[in-house]
Structure formats: structure tokens, C-alpha cells
C-alpha positions in Angstrom: 8.0 47.2 16.2 7.8 45.4 19.3 8.7 46.6 22.9 10.7 43.9 24.4 11.2 45.2 27.9 10.2 48.0 30.3 12.3 49.1 33.0 11.8 51.4 35.8 14.9 53.4 36.7 15.3 55.0 39.8 18.2 57.5 40.7 20.3 56.9 43.8 23.5 57.9 45.4 24.1 54.7 47.0 22.8 51.8 45.1 24.1 49.2 47.6 21.2 50.0 49.6 18.8 48.5 47.2 19.7 45.1 47.9 18.0 44.9 51.4 14.8 46.3 49.9 14.4 44.8 46.2 16.7 41.6 46.8 15.9 40.7 50.7 12.3 41.8 50.9 11.1 41.3 47.6 13.3 38.2 46.6 14.0 39.6 43.3 17.2 38.3 41.5 20.3 40.9 40.4 20.2 40.1 36.6 22.9 42.9 35.9 25.3 44.8 37.9 27.9 47.3 36.3 28.7 49.1 39.7 26.9 52.2 38.8 23.6 50.4 37.9 22.0 47.3 39.4 19.1 45.8 37.7 16.8 43.4 39.5 14.1 41.2 38.0 11.5 38.8 38.8 11.7 36.2 36.1 9.0 35.6 33.2 6.4 35.7 35.7 6.5 39.4 36.1 5.8 40.8 33.2 6.6 44.7 32.2 3.9 47.4 32.3 3.4 50.9 32.6 0.5 52.7 34.1 -0.6 56.6 33.9 -2.4 57.8 36.7 -4.0 61.0 38.2 -4.5 59.3 41.6 -3.3 56.3 43.7 -6.8 55.3 44.7 -8.6 55.4 48.1 -7.3 58.9 48.4 -3.6 57.9 48.3 -0.8 59.6 46.1 0.3 58.0 42.9 3.0 55.5 43.8 6.5 55.5 41.8 6.1 51.7 41.4 3.4 49.0 41.9 4.8 45.4 42.6 2.3 42.4 42.8 3.6 39.5 45.0 1.9 36.2 45.7 2.2 36.5 49.7 1.7 40.3 51.2 1.5 38.8 54.7 5.3 37.5 54.1 6.4 40.7 52.7 4.8 42.9 55.7 6.9 40.4 58.1 10.0 41.1 56.0 9.3 44.9 55.9 9.0 44.8 59.6 12.4 42.8 60.3 14.3 45.1 57.6 12.8 48.4 59.4 10.8 49.6 56.6 7.7 51.2 58.1 4.2 51.1 56.2 3.1 54.3 54.6 -0.6 52.9 54.0 -2.0 49.8 54.7 -2.3 46.8 54.3 -5.9 47.6 53.0 -8.5 45.7 51.2 -9.5 48.0 48.4 -12.8 47.9 46.4 -11.1 46.8 43.3 -10.2 43.5 44.3 -6.5 44.1 45.9 -5.0 43.9 49.1 -2.0 46.3 49.2 0.2 48.5 51.2 2.5 51.4 50.6 5.9 51.6 51.6 8.8 53.9 50.9 11.9 52.0 49.3 15.5 53.5 50.7 15.4 56.1 48.1 12.0 57.7 49.0 10.1 56.5 46.3 6.5 55.1 47.2 6.0 51.6 46.5 2.6 49.9 46.3 3.0 46.2 46.8 -0.2 44.4 46.3 -1.8 41.0 46.0 -5.1 40.1 44.1 -7.8 38.8 46.2 
């Protein structure tokens, strides 16, 4: 048996609001849209993983999603222009990442990070 894909599912009443955050801010592509579900993906460079955590590190809560990017400063600018306030950070963490926490349009806590 081989796991072929892992997808995080987020319940939302108005899925159209996802495009501003996951599409515009994070440059993810819509790979499926059935009207009742929209799936965003980052291509082969974004392999699926699942993490199980009892803490979020640095005294933070466990985020719902973690998304690694290549340019955190660009994301910070996009978040500001789109009106998404940072919940935490940006912070350089002792385990070698620079990250921030932000809430997506549905209230999910998203950890956006880059390795340093």
C-alpha cells in the first residue's frame, strides 16, 4: 500500500473567500473546483506531510496548517495588503525557521515559514 496524497480539509460556509488567502497571498493554484469544494495545490515542489503536535513551539498554540514558502517577506507584504493581521511573528526560531502565524478567512491558525 502506498499513500498517494494527503489533503487538509477546512470546513467553510463561503469558500469563495479562500481565493484571496490561498490563491492571491500564497500563489496556490486551484486544481479542483466543484462549487462546494475547492482544492488548492502548490505543485510537485510541495509534498504532503502530516504532523502531530502537543505544542506549537515558542509558547504558541498548535497551528492548523503549516505552509513553507521561499520568500517570507513577500508573503508578509501580501498579507498586509490583503488585510490579514499577523497573530505571531515574524520570528526567528531556535530550530532554524523564520515564521509567522496568521488566521485564514475561516479562523484557522496558519503557520507560514521559511527555513534559514
